C-alpha positions in Angstrom: 19.0 -14.4 13.1 16.0 -12.8 11.3 17.9 -12.3 8.1 18.0 -15.8 6.7 19.1 -17.1 3.3 15.7 -16.7 1.7 15.4 -13.2 3.0 18.8 -12.4 1.6 17.8 -13.9 -1.8 14.8 -11.4 -1.9 17.1 -8.6 -0.7 19.7 -9.3 -3.4 17.1 -9.4 -6.1 15.9 -6.0 -5.0 19.5 -4.6 -4.7 20.3 -5.8 -8.2 17.7 -3.4 -9.5 18.9 -0.6 -7.3 22.7 -0.4 -6.8 24.1 -2.0 -10.0 25.6 0.8 -12.1 26.0 3.2 -9.2 29.2 5.0 -8.5 30.9 4.9 -5.0 31.0 8.5 -3.9 32.0 8.2 -0.2 32.8 5.4 2.2 32.4 5.7 6.0 32.8 3.4 8.9 30.6 4.7 11.7 31.7 2.0 14.2 33.8 -1.1 14.3 31.2 -3.4 12.6 29.6 -1.1 10.1 30.5 0.2 6.6 28.3 2.8 4.8 28.7 3.3 1.1 27.3 6.5 -0.4 26.3 5.6 -3.9 25.3 7.9 -6.8 23.2 7.2 -9.8 21.7 9.7 -12.2 19.4 11.9 -10.2 19.6 9.5 -7.3 21.7 9.1 -4.1 21.7 5.8 -2.2 23.2 4.8 1.1 24.1 1.1 1.3 24.7 -0.1 4.8 26.8 -3.2 5.5 26.9 -4.4 9.1 28.9 -7.4 10.5 27.7 -7.1 14.2 27.2 -10.5 15.8 23.5 -9.8 16.4 22.8 -7.0 14.0 24.6 -8.1 10.8 22.8 -7.2 7.6 23.0 -5.4 4.2 20.3 -3.0 3.1 19.7 0.5 1.7 19.2 2.9 4.7 17.8 6.3 5.2 19.5 6.7 8.6 22.2 9.2 9.1 25.2 7.8 11.0 27.7 9.8 13.0 31.3 9.1 11.7 34.5 9.2 13.7 36.9 12.1 13.2 39.7 9.7 12.2 38.5 6.9 9.9 39.5 3.4 11.0 42.2 1.6 8.9 39.7 -0.7 7.1 37.7 2.3 6.0 40.8 4.0 4.6 41.6 0.8 2.7 38.2 0.6 1.2 38.4 4.3 0.2 41.7 3.6 -1.5 40.4 0.8 -3.6 36.7 1.4 -4.1 35.9 5.2 -4.0 35.1 6.5 -7.5 34.5 2.9 -8.6 31.3 1.3 -9.9 29.2 -1.6 -8.6 28.8 -4.0 -11.6 27.2 -7.0 -9.9 25.8 -8.4 -6.7 25.0 -12.1 -6.0 24.4 -14.6 -3.3 26.1 -17.9 -2.8 23.3 -20.3 -3.3 20.8 -19.6 -0.4 23.6 -19.2 2.1 24.1 -15.9 4.0 27.0 -14.9 1.9 26.9 -12.0 -0.6 29.4 -11.0 -3.2 29.5 -7.4 -4.6 31.7 -6.9 -7.6 33.3 -3.5 -8.3 35.2 -2.0 -11.1 37.7 0.4 -9.5 38.6 3.8 -11.0 41.7 2.0 -12.3 39.4 -0.5 -14.1 40.5 -3.3 -11.7 37.9 -5.9 -10.7 37.4 -6.2 -6.9 35.0 -8.3 -4.8 33.5 -7.4 -1.4 32.2 -10.5 0.4 29.6 -9.9 3.1 29.3 -13.0 5.4 26.2 -12.7 7.6 27.0 -15.5 10.1 26.3 -14.3 13.6 29.5 -14.0 15.7 31.5 -15.0 12.6 30.1 -12.2 10.4 32.7 -10.5 8.3 33.4 -8.1 5.4 36.2 -9.2 3.1 37.8 -7.3 0.2 39.6 -9.4 -2.5 41.0 -8.9 -6.0 39.7 -10.7 -9.1 42.0 -13.7 -8.3 40.2 -14.0 -4.9 43.3 -13.0 -2.9 42.3 -11.2 0.3 43.4 -7.6 0.3 42.0 -7.1 3.9 39.0 -7.8 6.0 37.2 -6.2 8.8 37.9 -9.2 11.1 41.0 -11.3 10.7 40.9 -15.0 11.4 44.4 -16.4 12.0 45.6 -20.1 12.4 45.2 -19.8 16.2 41.5 -18.9 15.8 40.7 -21.5 13.1 42.5 -24.5 11.7 40.0 -24.8 8.8 39.7 -21.3 7.3 42.0 -18.3 7.5 41.0 -14.8 6.7 44.1 -12.8 6.5 45.7 -10.4 3.9 47.4 -12.4 1.2 45.4 -15.5 1.8 43.1 -16.9 -0.9 39.4 -16.3 -0.1 37.5 -19.6 0.3 33.9 -19.9 1.3 33.0 -21.2 4.8 32.6 -25.0 5.0 29.3 -26.1 3.4 26.5 -27.4 5.6 25.3 -29.9 3.1 21.7 -28.7 3.0 19.3 -28.8 0.1 19.1 -25.6 -2.0 15.5 -25.1 -3.2 16.5 -23.2 -6.3 18.8 -25.9 -7.6 16.6 -28.8 -6.6 13.5 -30.4 -8.1 10.4 -31.4 -6.1 11.5 -35.0 -5.8 14.7 -33.8 -4.1 12.7 -31.8 -1.5 10.4 -34.8 -0.9 13.4 -37.1 -0.4 15.2 -34.7 2.0 12.2 -34.1 4.2 10.9 -37.6 4.3 14.1 -38.9 5.9 13.3 -40.1 9.4 14.8 -37.7 12.0 14.9 -37.1 15.7 14.0 -33.8 17.3 11.4 -31.3 16.4 9.6 -30.7 13.1 11.0 -27.1 13.0 14.6 -28.3 13.5 14.2 -31.0 10.9 13.3 -28.3 8.3 16.1 -26.0 9.3 18.7 -28.8 9.2 17.5 -30.1 5.8 17.0 -26.9 3.8 19.5 -24.2 3.0 18.5 -20.6 4.0 15.6 -21.5 6.3 15.4 -19.7 9.7 13.6 -21.2 12.7 10.9 -18.6 12.4 10.2 -19.4 8.7 10.1 -23.1 9.6 7.7 -22.4 12.5 5.5 -20.3 10.2 5.2 -23.0 7.6 4.3 -25.6 10.2 1.7 -23.4 11.9 0.2 -22.7 8.5 -0.2 -26.5 8.2 -1.9 -26.6 11.6 1.1 -28.4 13.1 3.0 -27.7 16.3 6.7 -26.7 15.4 8.0 -28.2 18.7 6.4 -31.7 18.1 8.7 -34.5 17.1 9.2 -35.3 13.4 6.1 -37.1 12.0 6.6 -38.4 8.4 2.8 -38.9 8.2 2.2 -35.1 8.3 5.2 -34.2 6.0 3.1 -34.1 2.8 1.3 -30.9 3.9 4.6 -29.4 4.9 6.3 -30.2 1.6 3.4 -28.7 -0.3 3.9 -25.4 1.6 7.7 -25.5 1.0 7.2 -26.1 -2.8 4.9 -23.0 -2.8 7.8 -21.1 -1.2 10.2 -22.5 -3.8 7.9 -21.3 -6.6 7.8 -17.8 -5.1 11.6 -17.7 -4.9 12.0 -18.8 -8.5 9.5 -16.2 -9.7 10.8 -13.5 -7.3 7.3 -13.1 -5.8 8.0 -11.5 -2.4 5.8 -9.9 0.2 8.2 -8.3 2.7 6.4 -8.7 6.1 7.5 -7.6 9.6 5.9 -9.7 12.3 4.9 -8.4 15.7 4.6 -9.9 19.2 2.8 -7.9 21.9 3.2 -4.9 19.5 7.0 -5.3 19.4 9.0 -6.2 16.4 9.7 -9.9 16.6 11.0 -11.1 13.1 10.6 -10.6 9.4 10.3 -12.7 6.3 10.0 -12.1 2.5 6.7 -13.9 2.6 3.4 -13.2 4.4 1.7 -15.6 6.9 -1.7 -14.6 8.0 -1.7 -16.2 11.4 0.6 -13.5 12.9 0.2 -9.8 13.6 2.2 -8.1 11.0 3.1 -5.0 9.0 3.6 -5.2 5.2 6.4 -3.3 3.4 6.9 -2.5 -0.3 10.7 -3.0 0.0 12.9 -5.6 1.7 15.5 -3.0 2.3 13.1 -0.6 4.0 11.8 -3.5 6.2 15.3 -4.7 7.1 16.4 -1.1 7.9 13.4 -0.4 10.0 13.7 -3.7 12.0 17.4 -3.4 12.7 17.3 0.4 13.4 14.7 -0.2 16.1 16.6 -3.2 17.5 19.9 -1.2 17.4 18.4 1.8 19.1 17.0 -0.4 21.9 20.3 -2.1 22.3 22.1 1.3 22.5 19.5 2.6 25.0 19.8 -0.5 27.2 23.6 -0.3 27.1 23.8 3.4 27.9 21.0 3.4 30.4 22.3 0.4 32.4 24.8 2.5 34.4 22.2 5.1 35.2 19.8 2.4 36.3 22.5 1.1 38.7 23.0 4.6 40.1 19.3 5.3 40.5 18.6 1.8 42.1 21.5 2.0 44.5 20.4 5.5 45.7 16.8 4.2 46.0 18.0 1.4 48.2 19.9 3.9 50.3 16.8 6.1 50.7 14.6 3.2 51.6 17.0 2.1 54.3 17.3 5.6 55.6 13.5 6.1 55.6 13.1 2.9 57.6 15.7 4.0 60.2 14.2 7.4 60.5 10.7 6.0 61.0 12.1 3.7 63.7 13.8 6.8 65.3 10.5 8.7 65.1 8.6 5.8 66.8 11.1 5.7 69.7 11.2 9.5 69.8 7.5 9.6 70.5 8.3 8.3 74.0 9.4 11.8 74.8 6.1 12.6 76.6 6.8 9.7 79.0 10.0 11.4 80.1 8.3 14.7 80.8 5.7 12.8 82.8 8.4 11.1 84.9 10.1 14.5 85.5 6.8 16.1 86.6 5.9 13.2 88.9 9.3 13.3 90.6 8.9 17.0 91.2 5.5 16.4 92.7 6.9 13.7 95.0 10.2 15.3 96.1 9.5 14.6 99.8 9.1 10.9 99.2 12.4 10.5 97.2 15.9 10.5 98.4 19.3 9.9 96.9 20.3 6.2 96.5 16.8 5.0 95.4 16.8 3.0 92.2 13.0 3.5 91.6 9.8 4.8 93.1 6.2 3.9 92.8 3.9 6.9 92.8 0.3 7.6 91.8 0.1 8.9 88.3 -1.9 12.1 88.8 -1.7 12.7 85.0 -3.6 9.5 84.2 -7.4 9.4 84.4 -7.3 6.1 86.2 -4.7 7.5 88.7 -3.0 4.1 88.6 0.4 3.7 90.2 3.5 4.0 88.0 7.1 2.9 88.6 9.7 5.5 87.7 13.4 4.3 87.3 15.9 6.5 89.2 19.6 7.0 89.1 20.7 6.3 92.7 23.8 8.5 92.3 21.6 11.6 91.7 19.4 13.7 94.0 15.6 13.8 93.3 15.9 17.1 91.6 18.8 15.9 89.5 16.8 12.9 88.4 13.9 15.2 87.3 16.3 17.4 85.4 17.8 14.3 83.7 14.3 13.4 82.4 13.5 17.0 81.4 16.7 17.0 79.4 15.9 13.7 77.7 12.4 15.1 76.9 13.8 18.3 75.4 16.4 16.5 73.4 13.9 14.1 71.8 11.4 17.0 71.3 14.1 18.8 69.2 15.2 15.6 67.4 11.6 14.7 66.4 11.3 17.9 64.4 14.6 17.2 62.7 13.6 13.5 62.0 10.3 14.6 60.6 12.1 17.1 58.3 14.5 14.3 57.3 11.6 11.9 56.6 10.0 14.5 54.3 13.2 15.1 52.5 13.9 11.4 52.1 10.3 10.8 50.7 10.8 13.6 48.3 14.2 12.1 47.2 12.5 8.7 46.7 9.8 10.3 44.6 12.4 12.1 42.5 14.5 8.9 41.9 11.4 6.8 41.2 10.3 9.4 38.6 13.8 9.2 37.1 13.5 5.4 37.0 10.1 5.8 35.2 11.6 8.4 32.8 14.5 6.1 32.0 12.1 3.2 31.2 10.1 5.4 28.7 12.9 7.0 26.7 12.7 7.1 22.9 16.2 8.3 22.0 19.9 8.4 23.0 19.6 12.1 23.7 17.0 11.6 26.3 19.4 9.3 28.3 21.9 12.2 28.3 19.3 14.6 29.6 18.5 12.3 32.5 22.2 11.9 33.2 22.5 15.7 33.2 19.7 15.8 35.8 21.5 13.3 38.0 24.7 15.2 37.7 23.1 18.6 38.5 21.7 17.2 41.8 25.0 15.4 42.7 24.3 11.7 42.1 27.0 11.6 39.4 30.2 13.5 39.6 29.9 16.4 37.2 32.6 17.1 34.6 33.8 20.7 35.1 34.3 21.1 31.4 30.8 20.0 30.6 28.4 22.6 29.2 25.6 24.0 31.3 22.5 21.8 31.3 20.0 22.7 28.6 16.8 21.0 27.5 17.4 19.4 24.1 14.5 17.2 23.4 10.9 18.3 23.2 7.9 16.8 25.1 5.9 14.1 23.4 3.2 15.8 21.4 -0.2 14.2 20.6 -3.3 15.4 19.0 -6.6 14.3 20.6 -9.4 12.9 18.5 -11.1 16.3 19.0 -8.1 18.3 17.8 -6.6 19.4 21.1 -2.8 19.4 21.6 -1.6 17.1 24.4 2.0 17.3 25.7 3.8 14.7 27.8 7.0 15.4 29.6 10.0 13.0 29.1 12.0 13.8 32.2 11.9 16.0 35.3 13.5 19.1 33.9 11.1 18.9 31.0 8.2 18.3 33.3 9.0 21.6 35.0 9.5 23.4 31.7 6.2 22.0 30.3 4.1 22.8 33.5 5.6 26.0 34.7 6.6 27.8 31.6 5.1 26.4 28.4 1.5 26.1 29.6 -1.2 28.7 30.3 -3.3 29.2 33.5 -6.4 27.6 32.1 -4.7 24.6 30.5 -5.4 21.3 32.1 -2.6 19.5 34.0 -2.7 15.8 34.7 -0.6 13.4 36.7 -1.0 9.9 38.2 -2.1 10.2 41.8 0.8 9.3 44.2 2.5 7.4 41.4 5.7 8.5 39.6 5.0 9.6 36.1 5.1 12.3 33.4 3.4 15.7 33.6 0.7 15.9 31.0 -0.8 19.2 29.6 -3.9 19.7 27.5 -3.8 23.0 25.7 -7.4 24.2 26.0 -7.0 27.6 24.2 -9.6 28.8 26.7 -12.2 26.3 25.6 -14.1 23.6 27.5 -12.6 20.3 26.4 -14.6 17.2 25.8 -14.7 14.1 28.0 -13.0 12.2 25.2 -10.0 14.5 25.1 -9.8 14.3 28.9 -9.9 10.5 28.8 -7.2 10.4 26.1 -4.9 12.7 28.1 -5.5 10.7 31.3 -4.6 7.5 29.3 -1.3 9.1 28.3 -0.6 10.1 31.9 -1.3 6.5 33.1 0.7 5.0 30.2 3.8 7.1 30.8 3.9 6.3 34.5 5.1 3.6 36.8 1.5 2.1 36.6 1.7 1.5 32.8 0.8 -2.2 33.2 -1.9 -1.7 35.9 -5.6 -1.2 35.6 -7.9 1.5 37.2 -5.0 3.9 37.6 -6.0 7.1 39.4 -5.1 10.2 37.5 -5.5 13.6 39.0 -6.4 16.6 36.9 -6.7 20.3 37.6 -6.2 23.7 35.9 -2.6 24.6 35.5 -3.1 27.7 37.7 -3.6 25.5 40.7 -0.2 23.8 40.2 2.7 25.3 42.2 6.3 24.3 42.7 7.5 24.5 46.4 10.6 26.6 47.0 13.7 24.4 46.8 11.8 21.3 45.5 13.6 18.9 43.3 13.0 18.9 39.5 9.6 17.7 38.5 8.0 18.0 42.0 4.9 20.2 42.3 1.9 20.6 44.6 -1.6 21.1 43.4 -5.1 21.8 44.6 -8.7 21.8 43.3 -8.1 18.5 41.6 -10.5 15.8 40.4 -9.6 12.1 39.9 -10.4 9.9 36.9 -9.6 6.1 36.9 -7.9 4.8 33.7 -6.7 1.5 32.4 -3.8 2.4 30.0 -4.3 0.5 26.7 -1.4 0.6 24.3 -3.7 0.4 21.2 -5.4 3.5 22.4 -2.1 5.4 22.6 -1.1 4.2 19.1 -4.4 5.4 17.7 -3.6 9.0 18.8 -1.9 11.1 16.2 1.7 11.7 17.2 3.2 15.0 16.1 7.0 15.3 15.6 7.8 18.9 16.5 
């Protein structure tokens, strides 16, 4: 878990200076794991988020607005009863463990404590009176769940069993040296985590890497002096509350965070632990929600793609066999040309193929129960049937390819979404076409989100569609005839529009727009991606075509390798 004991120590130090003395104005419970306290200080409103999710547990000040249920859950109602209109008078951490105690004075002048246990799947929020008797908790732990520690109304609150690790703040340097110089099996990183309270694996790894050591190497006491020196530096920073909230990146994605800075990693510095924690978990939470809600749509899209690929293969096989139709017409014409040499009862006949340049002989199978003319008519009938079916098969192949293009574009759209609302829009598209059964009570589809909006380095507006309906809206209604339209060549992707305002754009703007088209396509991770561009007036939508499908002419092609850093360097405008 990124939020370790040392990170909590820095967070509590910050919260002491922020929330102590604040009044509890409102209490909400947006979901089963989360409590949101609306606090008020003179000329300041604060939202304190407390989360007990197994993966997302945390406490921090947040700027995010949460949607609350119409009917508050029972634990929320209980907190309102005891804490609303009360005051926060203290906040502290148990040692360097991931347990926080917030002390309240209620509107009745009663002292109450709220314990926040950030312990993975055992995370909990527990309200007690001043005698530590549990009033209630978000998660009950009864004797069947644990023989060691019960968390039930009426029980006395006790801390989780200690892990017998060394607390830097209550230990001297000799204690640290003694704890870490004990021979141990396993990796250097695990040795630090098992020896010292509040240390996450990532912090241990960072310390070892700063000492030019491999975290996964086995414990080596000879190298421990360097490690101990770094840990004593960490101890001094803790004692003096010298924090550098730093969010660490891996491949431009949020990986972890610490209250200290280590230069060997890509990172973003923050002025506040709360802001950093809120940012990290908000992104993580959003990605989790997006993955959860998009998984069912992914399943629908992929199952329909599989069906379309099988259908296309069968149609292509039928088309290949159907192309034998000319052979049947040839048989029929040769039978009619050789009527005098054929009689009923024959199973085949060898005749000179007058339609072949080599005039080589050909064997024609015959139905012995039919007359020569009836055999010819049988072959003419086969020919005409296949001739008509070929046209139908070709139409079916075209429709199937169009359906595959639509589904692959939806797959690409789903992999590029930025918000929960965009998932709903893609779901609406799939419902409108019939891939999902539509709720008769549901409102008519409307476009809710707006296209991605970037500003080129030369000051031109560039728009990128987020889904197929939005691609249609952007290309066919929101752009002008002389704007420039871009799309990856024969690759599912977003429509991109450069608003030219009647001017001739620069090569740099064209290159940036083409990079966006390649980046927001199925070829995001490829190189030399072909991107077509043309004036919007040369882009048309065929009658009856699926959302997002257009045809275009007068295009030119530019080859682009989409680089994420280049995308991030462009100014993003939130409309």
